[in-house]
MARKE-837288 format. One record per residue: x, y, z of N, C-alpha, C in turn; residue in one letter. Coordinates in pm, whole numbers, plus 32768, in hexadecimal, padded with zeros to 4 digits. Example, Ala and Ser with C-alpha at 12.3 -4.5 7.8 and 13.67 -1.06 7.14 Angstrom:
85277DC7830C84CE7E3E830C85287EB6830CA;85057F1F82C485577F9682CA850A80038313S;
This chain:
1E7D1AC452051E3C1B4652111E111B5852A3M;1E2D1BCC52DD1E051BE353681D6D1BD95379P;1D461BB253F01CB61B9D540C1C641C1B53FAR;1C991C8F54211C4C1D0C54181C331D335386M;1C971D2153321C851D4352A41C1F1CE55264I;1C291C6552831BC81C05524E1B3B1C26527FR;1B301C4852FF1AB01C6F533A1A741CE752EEF;1AC71D4C52D61A971DC552931A701DAA5201M;1AC11D5E51B91AA11D42512D1A221CF0511EL;1A101C8E517419961C3B516E191B1C8F518BI;19211CE251F518AD1D35521818911D9E51AER;18F81DD9517418E41E3D510C18A71DFE508FL;18D91D89506818A21D444FF218121D175009A;17F31CE95082176B1CC050A1170C1D37509BT;17341DA650D716E11E1F50D316D11E545045G;173A1E4B4FF517331E794F6A16D11E224F1BF;16D31D9F4F3316761D464EED15E51D624F16A;15CF1D794F9615481D9B4FC4151B1E1E4F85I;15741E804F8115541F014F4415371EF74EAFG;15811EA14E6915661E8B4DDA14D91E544DC6C;14B41DF44E17142E1DB94E0B13C21E204E29A;13D51E6E4E9213721ED54EB613691F3F4E49V;13DB1F6D4E1813DB1FD24DAF139B1FA04D2FG;13B51F234D0B137A1EEA4C9212E31EE34C9DF;12B21EB04D0C12211EA34D1C11DC1F2B4D2BF;121F1F8A4D6A11E520104D7611DC20534CEEA;124120424C9B123E207F4C1611D8203A4BBCF;11D01FB64BC411731F6B4B6F10E11F804B98Q;10C91FA24C1410401FB44C421007203B4C1AS;1056208E4BD9102521114BB0102F21784C1CG;108F21674C7610A221C54CE410C222514CAFF;110F22574C43113022D74C0510E922E34B7FL;10B523584B5E107C23694AD910EB23694A71P;10D623204A08113B2316499F11292388493BS;119323D54927118D244448C911AD241B483CG;11E423A4482A1208237747A411C322F24786S;11C122D34707117F225746DC11D021DE470CA;11892173472B11CC20FA4758122320C346E8A;12992094470C12F3205A46A9135920BC4674G;134F2139469713B421994669142C219646C6T;149C21C84695151721C546E41509221B4762I;14BD2287475B14AA22DB47D114612290483FE;1403223D481913BA21EE487C1416218B48C1N;146F214C487614CC20EB48B11531212F490EY;155F21A548E715BC21EF493C1576221949BDI;14FD224A49B114B122724A28149921FB4A83A;1478218A4A4A146021134A9C14E020E74AE1Q;154F20E94A9B15CE20C24AD815F6211F4B49G;15E621A04B35160822004B9E15AB21F24C17L;152C21DA4BFC14CB21CA4C6914EC214E4CBCF;150D20E14C7B153020654CC215B120794D0FI;161320BB4CD3169120D54D1A167B212E4D94Y;1621218F4D88160021E64DF815CE21944E6FL;1570213D4E57153C20E84EC215A720894EF6F;15F3204B4E9C16551FE84EC516C420234F1AA;16F720964EF2176520D24F3F173521024FC7S;16C0213E4FCC168C216F504B166D20FD50ABT;16272099507D1604202950D4167F1FD750F7I;16DE1FCA509B175A1F8250B917A91FC25129G;17B8204651251802208B518F17B420885213M;17312093520B16E0208B528516E7200152C5G;16E41F9A527216ED1F1152A517751EF952E6Y;17DF1F2C52A618651F1D52DE18721F685362L;18401FE25367184A203053E317FC1FEF5454A;17861FBC543517371F79549D177B1EFA54CCT;17B41EAF547017FA1E33549618741E5254EBA;18BE1EBC54C819321EE0551919071F0C55A5L;189A1F5155AD18681F7F562F183B1F0A5686L;17F51EAA564A17B71E3F5699180A1DC156A8L;185E1DA0564518A11D1E564619361D21565CE;19781D9156431A0B1D95564E1A371D8356DEA;1AA51D4256EC1AD81D2757731B351D9457A0E;
């Protein structure tokens, strides 16, 4: 695998993992008011979308910053 592709995949996966952790803790801390009862399918869908929102945004930001600062 070329070095640039490996570089991009590692940085994207790292940023996605950081974003998942941030999104999970933000949702669990009560950052958003819950409109549905805990344990319902709507709550799980909302939590999944919220975590994905954080993960995708932070993953792309981490990759862009790494490309800006570390790429040769």
